[in-house]
C-alpha positions as CSV (number, residue, x, y, z in Angstrom):
1,M,65.2,29.0,-125.7
2,V,65.3,32.5,-126.5
3,N,62.5,34.0,-127.9
4,L,62.3,37.2,-129.4
5,G,59.1,38.0,-129.6
6,C,58.8,38.1,-132.8
7,K,58.3,37.2,-136.2
8,L,61.4,37.2,-138.6
9,D,62.1,38.2,-142.3
10,L,64.2,35.1,-143.6
11,K,64.8,36.2,-147.2
12,A,65.5,39.9,-145.6
13,I,68.2,38.0,-143.6
14,A,69.4,35.8,-146.1
15,L,70.2,38.6,-148.7
16,Q,71.7,40.7,-145.9
17,A,74.6,38.5,-144.0
18,R,77.7,36.4,-145.0
19,N,77.3,32.7,-145.9
20,A,73.5,32.5,-146.0
21,E,71.2,30.2,-147.9
22,Y,68.0,30.5,-148.6
23,N,65.5,28.4,-150.5
24,P,62.0,28.3,-148.9
25,K,61.1,25.4,-151.7
26,R,63.9,23.5,-150.0
27,F,63.6,24.1,-146.0
28,A,62.3,26.7,-143.8
29,A,64.6,27.8,-142.6
30,V,67.8,30.4,-143.4
31,I,71.0,28.1,-143.5
32,M,74.2,29.9,-142.2
33,R,78.1,28.9,-142.3
34,I,79.5,30.2,-139.5
35,R,83.8,29.4,-140.1
36,E,85.5,29.7,-137.0
37,P,84.3,27.9,-134.9
38,K,83.6,26.2,-138.3
39,T,79.6,25.6,-137.6
40,T,76.3,25.3,-139.1
41,A,73.0,27.4,-137.8
42,L,69.5,27.6,-138.7
43,I,67.8,30.7,-138.4
44,F,64.0,30.0,-138.9
45,A,60.5,32.5,-138.7
46,S,59.4,31.9,-135.6
47,G,61.7,34.1,-133.7
48,K,62.4,31.2,-130.6
49,M,66.5,29.9,-130.9
50,D,67.5,27.4,-129.0
51,F,71.5,26.3,-129.4
52,K,72.2,22.9,-128.8
53,I,75.4,21.0,-130.4
54,Q,74.2,18.6,-132.2
55,N,76.5,16.7,-133.6
56,I,80.7,17.2,-133.7
57,V,82.9,15.9,-136.2
58,G,86.7,15.1,-136.1
59,S,89.7,13.6,-137.8
60,C,93.7,12.5,-136.8
61,D,96.1,10.8,-139.0
62,V,97.9,7.9,-136.5
63,K,100.6,8.2,-139.0
64,F,100.7,4.4,-139.9
65,P,98.5,1.7,-142.2
66,I,95.7,-0.1,-140.6
67,R,94.9,-3.5,-141.8
68,L,91.5,-3.0,-142.4
69,E,90.2,-6.2,-142.8
70,G,91.7,-7.8,-139.8
71,L,90.0,-5.0,-137.9
72,A,86.6,-6.3,-139.5
73,Y,87.2,-9.9,-138.9
74,S,88.2,-9.1,-135.3
75,H,85.3,-6.7,-134.9
76,G,82.9,-7.3,-137.2
77,A,80.1,-6.6,-134.5
78,F,81.1,-3.3,-134.0
79,C,81.9,-3.4,-137.7
80,S,81.5,-2.7,-141.8
81,Y,83.3,-3.2,-144.8
82,E,82.5,-3.2,-148.1
83,P,85.8,-2.4,-150.0
84,E,83.6,-2.5,-153.6
85,L,81.2,0.0,-152.0
86,F,83.3,2.5,-150.0
87,P,87.1,2.1,-149.4
88,G,87.5,2.9,-145.7
89,L,86.0,0.6,-143.0
90,I,82.4,2.0,-140.5
91,Y,83.0,1.0,-136.9
92,R,79.9,2.3,-134.6
93,M,80.3,2.5,-131.4
94,K,77.4,1.4,-129.1
95,Q,77.6,3.8,-126.2
96,P,78.1,6.3,-126.9
97,K,76.5,6.4,-130.1
98,I,79.5,7.5,-132.1
99,V,80.8,6.6,-136.0
100,L,84.5,6.2,-137.0
101,L,85.6,6.1,-140.3
102,I,89.2,4.3,-141.0
103,F,91.1,4.6,-144.1
104,V,94.0,1.6,-144.6
105,S,96.3,5.2,-145.0
106,G,95.6,5.7,-141.3
107,K,93.5,8.9,-141.2
108,I,89.9,8.6,-139.2
109,V,87.4,10.5,-139.3
110,L,84.6,10.4,-136.1
111,T,81.3,11.5,-136.3
112,G,78.7,11.7,-134.3
113,A,79.8,12.5,-130.9
114,K,78.1,15.5,-128.3
115,K,81.1,16.5,-126.6
116,D,84.2,16.5,-127.6
117,Q,85.3,14.8,-124.5
118,N,82.9,11.5,-125.9
119,I,85.8,12.3,-129.0
120,L,89.1,11.6,-127.2
121,K,88.7,9.2,-124.8
122,N,86.3,6.5,-127.4
123,V,89.0,6.8,-130.5
124,L,91.5,5.8,-127.0
125,E,89.4,3.8,-126.0
126,V,88.8,1.2,-129.8
127,N,92.7,2.0,-129.5
128,R,93.2,-0.4,-126.8
129,R,90.7,-2.9,-128.5
130,W,92.9,-3.2,-131.8
131,W,96.0,-3.3,-129.5
132,R,95.7,-5.6,-126.3
133,G,98.1,-8.6,-125.9
134,D,102.1,-7.6,-126.0
135,G,101.7,-3.4,-126.4
136,K,103.7,-3.1,-129.9
137,G,102.4,-1.1,-131.6
138,L,101.1,1.8,-128.6
139,E,103.7,3.8,-130.1
140,P,102.1,5.2,-132.7
141,W,98.9,6.2,-131.2
142,R,101.2,8.4,-128.3
143,G,100.6,11.7,-128.2
144,I,96.5,11.1,-130.3
145,E,95.1,13.4,-128.7
146,R,97.9,16.4,-129.7
147,R,97.1,15.3,-133.5
148,W,93.5,15.1,-133.4
149,R,91.9,18.1,-135.3
150,W,87.7,19.8,-134.9
151,L,86.3,19.7,-138.6
């Protein structure tokens, strides 16, 4: 925790800074969006700053279609799939608490991780669960860590 030892003028910060928004009726902090690395910072008037990763989001395209109905059936304890409400399957991992949004196109969005290692490790673990058996079908997953993109 860093304490600047003074109160900050949030209105002045929002007017001077790029990519900053301040609406005190909606939220008591300046919201600053940083492009590289893609980050959101919250600046409060107290002058106290604490830096921590709250959520990491990543996406990947496995380059093959995924049968969502079959996945929902075989992993019902972890999945929610209601195509009338949302086109993707929601796969909730228990440990760590990570959520994968899986689409029939083969695109996957992962959210809720605190460390980037959690993302790749757990996507690969889910991959192993999906492809138990003779190993056929694993080929499209090889090299997934190179195709992963942090949002």
